C-alpha positions as CSV (number, residue, x, y, z in Angstrom):
1,M,-64.3,-11.9,-41.7
2,N,-63.5,-10.8,-45.3
3,Y,-66.0,-9.7,-47.9
4,G,-65.9,-7.7,-51.0
5,V,-66.6,-7.2,-54.7
6,G,-64.4,-7.0,-57.8
7,V,-64.5,-7.1,-61.6
8,D,-62.1,-7.6,-64.5
9,V,-62.8,-6.3,-68.0
10,M,-61.0,-7.5,-71.1
11,L,-59.7,-4.7,-73.5
12,G,-59.1,-6.6,-76.7
13,Q,-57.6,-10.1,-76.8
14,W,-54.6,-9.7,-74.4
15,F,-55.2,-6.8,-72.0
16,F,-57.4,-6.4,-69.0
17,V,-58.3,-3.8,-66.3
18,G,-59.9,-4.6,-63.0
19,A,-61.1,-3.0,-59.7
20,E,-61.8,-4.5,-56.3
21,H,-63.1,-3.3,-52.9
22,L,-62.5,-5.5,-49.8
23,M,-63.7,-5.0,-46.3
24,R,-62.2,-6.9,-43.3
25,D,-63.4,-7.2,-39.8
26,V,-60.4,-7.9,-37.7
27,S,-61.8,-7.5,-34.1
28,T,-61.0,-10.1,-31.6
29,D,-63.3,-11.5,-28.9
30,N,-61.2,-14.1,-27.4
31,A,-59.2,-14.3,-24.1
32,S,-55.8,-13.4,-25.6
33,I,-53.5,-10.9,-23.9
34,I,-53.4,-8.6,-27.0
35,R,-56.7,-7.3,-28.1
36,F,-57.3,-5.5,-31.4
37,G,-60.5,-4.3,-33.0
38,G,-61.4,-2.5,-36.1
39,N,-62.2,-2.6,-39.8
40,I,-59.8,-2.4,-42.7
41,D,-61.1,-1.3,-46.1
42,S,-59.0,-1.5,-49.3
43,A,-59.6,-0.5,-52.9
44,T,-57.4,-1.9,-55.7
45,L,-57.0,-1.0,-59.4
46,R,-55.1,-3.3,-61.7
47,A,-54.1,-3.8,-65.3
48,G,-52.4,-6.7,-66.9
49,I,-51.9,-9.1,-69.8
50,K,-53.4,-12.5,-70.0
51,F,-51.6,-15.1,-72.2
């Protein structure tokens, strides 16, 4: 399962900055041979040009 929140803010007519925080639950509960469990959190900062 993935869930998170993010926002982009325009700085003038062409430029933007943004931030995002994502959380991922990657635990498995099936009968596979390889089992993995845990959570992965990530934070992202970005800047760009919209045209």
